[in-house]
C-alpha positions as CSV (number, residue, x, y, z in Angstrom):
1,Y,-23.8,-18.7,20.1
2,S,-26.3,-17.7,22.8
3,G,-28.1,-15.1,20.7
4,L,-29.0,-17.5,17.9
5,G,-32.7,-17.0,16.9
6,E,-33.0,-13.6,18.5
7,C,-34.0,-10.6,16.4
8,F,-31.7,-7.6,16.8
9,Q,-33.6,-5.2,14.5
10,R,-36.7,-3.1,15.1
11,N,-38.6,-4.1,11.9
12,D,-39.7,-7.7,11.6
13,P,-37.4,-9.3,9.1
14,T,-40.2,-11.7,8.1
15,S,-42.7,-8.9,7.4
16,E,-43.8,-8.4,3.8
17,Y,-44.5,-4.7,4.5
18,S,-41.7,-3.3,6.6
19,S,-38.7,-5.6,6.9
20,D,-36.0,-3.1,6.0
21,L,-32.9,-2.9,8.1
22,L,-32.6,0.4,10.0
23,P,-29.2,2.3,10.5
24,D,-29.1,1.6,14.3
25,D,-30.2,-2.1,14.1
26,G,-27.9,-4.8,15.3
27,G,-27.1,-8.0,13.5
28,V,-24.4,-10.1,12.0
29,I,-21.8,-9.2,9.3
30,D,-20.8,-12.3,7.3
31,I,-17.4,-12.4,5.7
32,A,-17.7,-15.6,3.6
33,E,-14.0,-15.9,2.7
34,A,-12.7,-15.5,6.2
35,Y,-11.9,-18.6,8.2
36,E,-10.5,-19.0,11.7
37,I,-11.2,-15.4,12.8
38,R,-8.7,-14.7,15.5
39,R,-9.3,-11.1,16.6
40,I,-11.6,-8.2,15.8
41,I,-10.6,-4.7,16.8
42,N,-11.9,-1.2,16.3
43,V,-9.5,1.4,14.9
44,R,-10.6,4.9,14.1
45,D,-14.0,4.5,12.4
46,S,-13.4,1.0,11.1
47,I,-13.5,-2.6,12.3
48,F,-10.5,-4.8,11.5
49,V,-11.1,-8.6,11.3
50,F,-7.9,-10.7,11.7
51,A,-8.4,-14.2,10.4
52,E,-6.0,-17.0,9.6
53,N,-6.3,-16.4,5.9
54,G,-6.4,-12.6,5.7
55,I,-7.3,-9.2,7.1
56,W,-10.6,-7.4,6.3
57,I,-11.8,-3.9,7.1
58,I,-15.4,-3.1,7.7
59,S,-16.2,0.6,7.4
60,G,-18.9,3.1,6.6
61,T,-19.3,6.9,6.7
62,P,-20.9,6.9,9.2
63,F,-21.0,3.2,10.1
64,A,-24.5,1.9,10.1
65,A,-26.2,-1.5,10.0
66,D,-27.7,-0.7,6.6
67,S,-24.7,1.0,5.1
68,Y,-21.2,-0.4,5.3
69,S,-18.5,-1.9,3.1
70,I,-16.2,-4.9,3.6
71,E,-12.8,-4.9,1.9
72,R,-10.0,-7.5,2.1
73,L,-6.8,-5.7,2.9
74,S,-4.5,-8.7,2.7
75,N,-4.3,-12.4,2.0
76,I,-1.8,-12.7,4.8
77,G,-3.5,-13.4,8.1
78,I,-2.5,-13.7,11.7
79,T,-1.0,-16.7,13.4
80,S,-1.4,-16.1,17.1
81,P,-4.2,-13.8,18.4
82,E,-1.9,-12.9,21.3
83,S,0.7,-11.6,18.9
84,L,-1.5,-8.7,18.0
85,I,-0.7,-5.5,19.9
86,M,-2.1,-2.0,19.5
87,V,0.4,0.9,19.6
88,G,-1.7,4.1,19.3
89,E,-4.0,3.5,16.4
90,S,-1.7,0.9,14.7
91,P,-2.0,-2.8,15.2
92,F,1.1,-5.0,14.9
93,W,1.0,-8.8,14.6
94,W,2.8,-12.0,13.5
95,S,1.8,-14.0,10.4
96,K,3.4,-17.0,8.7
97,E,5.3,-14.6,6.5
98,G,6.5,-11.9,8.9
99,I,5.6,-9.1,11.3
100,H,3.0,-6.8,10.0
101,T,1.3,-3.5,10.7
102,I,-1.5,-1.4,9.2
103,S,-0.8,2.2,8.3
104,Y,-2.8,4.8,6.5
105,N,-1.8,6.3,3.2
106,E,-1.7,10.0,3.8
107,Q,-2.9,10.9,0.3
108,T,-5.7,8.4,-0.1
109,G,-6.6,7.7,3.6
110,R,-6.6,4.0,2.6
111,A,-5.4,1.4,5.1
112,D,-2.3,-0.6,3.9
113,V,-0.7,-3.8,5.4
114,T,3.1,-3.7,5.5
115,N,5.6,-6.4,6.5
116,I,7.9,-4.5,8.9
117,A,10.3,-7.4,9.2
118,E,11.0,-7.6,5.5
119,Q,13.8,-5.0,5.4
120,T,15.2,-5.8,8.9
121,I,14.9,-9.2,10.7
122,Q,13.1,-11.3,8.0
123,K,15.9,-13.9,7.9
124,F,15.8,-14.3,11.7
125,Y,12.0,-14.5,11.6
126,D,12.0,-17.2,8.9
127,G,14.2,-19.3,11.3
128,I,11.5,-19.3,13.9
129,E,9.4,-22.6,13.9
130,L,5.8,-22.3,12.8
131,F,4.6,-23.7,16.1
132,S,6.4,-20.9,17.9
133,R,4.8,-18.3,15.6
134,D,1.4,-19.7,16.3
135,T,1.8,-19.3,20.1
136,C,3.7,-16.0,20.4
137,T,2.6,-13.2,22.7
138,A,3.2,-9.5,22.4
139,V,3.9,-6.9,25.1
140,Y,4.3,-3.2,24.5
141,D,7.0,-1.4,26.5
142,E,5.5,2.1,26.7
143,P,8.4,4.0,28.3
144,N,10.9,2.7,25.7
145,K,8.3,2.7,22.8
146,K,9.2,-0.9,21.9
147,I,7.2,-4.0,21.2
148,H,8.5,-7.3,22.5
149,W,7.3,-10.7,21.2
150,F,7.8,-13.8,23.3
151,Y,7.7,-17.3,21.7
152,S,8.5,-20.9,22.5
153,S,11.9,-21.9,21.4
154,D,10.8,-25.5,21.3
155,N,7.7,-27.6,21.4
156,L,8.0,-28.0,25.2
157,G,6.8,-24.4,25.9
158,A,10.0,-22.7,27.1
159,T,9.7,-19.1,26.1
160,R,12.3,-16.6,25.1
161,P,12.0,-13.0,23.8
162,A,12.1,-12.5,20.0
163,G,13.7,-9.1,20.5
164,S,11.9,-5.9,20.0
165,G,9.9,-4.7,17.1
166,G,11.8,-1.4,17.1
167,S,10.7,2.0,18.0
168,T,7.3,3.2,17.0
């Protein structure tokens, strides 16, 4: 990391008098439980962190360096960073367990992770080798409002479409 050792805040963090973090300071947010972070995206007023072992949301109202919260949304992570595609304000991605999206509960406003393959193509998805899930790529077909995922049908790298993720 090229910025290691640099100070991204106005107050001196080593000062015994004025070391407080200010709302517009920069810095680092540590998510101790996350490993193999694959993607970070901004949706609405939140930051979503997609790691191999789960999904986290970092939010604040308003977001500030000295006032934010970190919440784990799911223990199910992301396999391939290229499998993640944004459709409007909704991310869609592949995991070891299925195809997922984040939607917002209308009553609570809370973000929820849903396996969209579970009620449709889960059996087909389960038949795709783990290697292929780890290297899949997503493309959004805007005119037809469909997501297409492409994956290797063998360890030699030949690709074939996984079909579409359905209309969104």
